C-alpha positions in Angstrom: 123.3 51.4 137.2 122.3 51.4 140.9 121.1 48.5 142.7 117.4 48.8 143.6 116.1 50.5 146.6 114.9 48.3 149.6 111.3 49.9 149.2 111.6 48.9 145.1 111.0 52.6 144.2 113.3 54.0 141.6 115.7 56.8 142.6 115.7 60.1 141.1 117.5 59.7 137.7 117.5 55.9 137.9 116.7 54.3 134.5 113.7 52.2 134.5 112.9 49.7 131.6 109.2 49.2 132.3 106.7 51.3 130.7 105.2 52.6 133.6 105.9 54.6 137.0 105.8 53.6 140.3 104.3 55.5 143.3 103.9 54.7 146.8 100.6 54.9 148.8 101.5 58.2 150.7 102.1 59.8 147.2 98.7 58.4 146.0 96.7 59.6 148.8 98.6 63.4 148.9 97.6 63.4 144.9 94.2 62.3 145.6 93.5 65.3 148.2 95.3 67.6 146.4 93.3 67.0 143.0 96.3 66.1 141.1 94.4 62.9 140.1 90.8 61.5 140.7 89.3 58.3 142.1 88.2 57.4 138.9 91.7 57.2 137.4 92.4 54.5 139.9 92.0 50.9 138.6 91.6 48.2 141.6 92.4 44.7 139.8 91.6 42.7 143.0 89.1 39.9 143.5 85.4 41.1 144.3 86.0 39.9 148.0 88.9 41.8 148.3 87.2 45.0 146.8 84.3 44.7 149.3 86.3 44.4 152.3 88.0 47.9 151.5 88.3 50.0 148.4 89.2 53.8 147.6 86.0 55.5 147.2 85.4 56.2 143.5 87.7 53.9 142.4 86.9 51.6 139.6 86.8 47.9 140.2 88.3 46.0 137.1 89.4 42.5 138.4 92.9 41.5 136.8 91.2 38.4 134.9 88.6 40.5 133.4 91.2 43.6 131.9 91.6 41.8 128.3 87.8 42.0 127.9 87.4 45.4 129.4 90.0 47.3 127.6 87.5 49.8 125.9 86.6 50.8 129.6 90.3 52.0 130.1 91.0 55.4 128.5 94.5 55.0 127.0 94.6 58.9 126.8 94.1 59.4 130.6 96.7 58.5 133.3 95.9 55.3 135.2 96.6 54.4 138.7 96.5 50.5 139.1 96.3 49.0 142.4 95.9 45.4 143.8 96.4 44.2 147.4 100.4 44.1 147.9 101.2 45.7 144.1 102.3 42.4 142.7 99.1 41.7 140.4 98.9 45.5 139.7 102.4 45.4 138.3 101.4 42.2 136.0 98.6 44.6 134.5 100.8 47.3 134.0 102.8 45.0 131.9 99.9 43.7 130.3 98.6 47.2 129.3 101.9 48.5 128.5 101.8 45.6 125.8 98.5 46.8 124.6 100.0 50.3 124.1 99.0 52.3 127.2 101.6 54.4 128.1 100.3 56.3 131.1 100.6 53.8 133.7 101.4 54.0 137.3 101.8 50.9 139.9 100.9 51.5 143.6 103.8 50.0 145.3 102.6 48.2 148.3 98.7 48.2 147.0 95.9 48.4 149.6 97.6 47.1 152.2 99.8 50.1 152.4 97.0 52.3 151.9 95.0 50.9 154.6 98.1 51.2 156.7 97.9 54.8 156.4 94.5 54.9 157.1 95.3 53.1 160.5 94.4 49.6 160.1 95.8 46.3 158.9 94.4 45.1 155.3 95.5 41.7 155.8 
């Protein structure tokens, strides 16, 4: 197997042992603007103060620690894009959801910090 890329994203054809995909912020924004995904498919797992500071309009706020009690709000048949501040918590949520049987998951690498950088401001 090839060593991981410095940016943490998989190379084409590289085997991934996780049960979810990874997407960078630029691809997320492109897919949102092209209509390939809707903001309602984005699950933001940050804490309330982080959400209030900056979030993607139309995305759903489900803080990480509330996920187990809110699984009924997350449609396992629909692709879900999980985002946090930098991609660490969202990866943990992807792992948890995969263990619960969700298989249409994408972790947003770099999180909202990467999204905000594309918007021209520093998140933190």
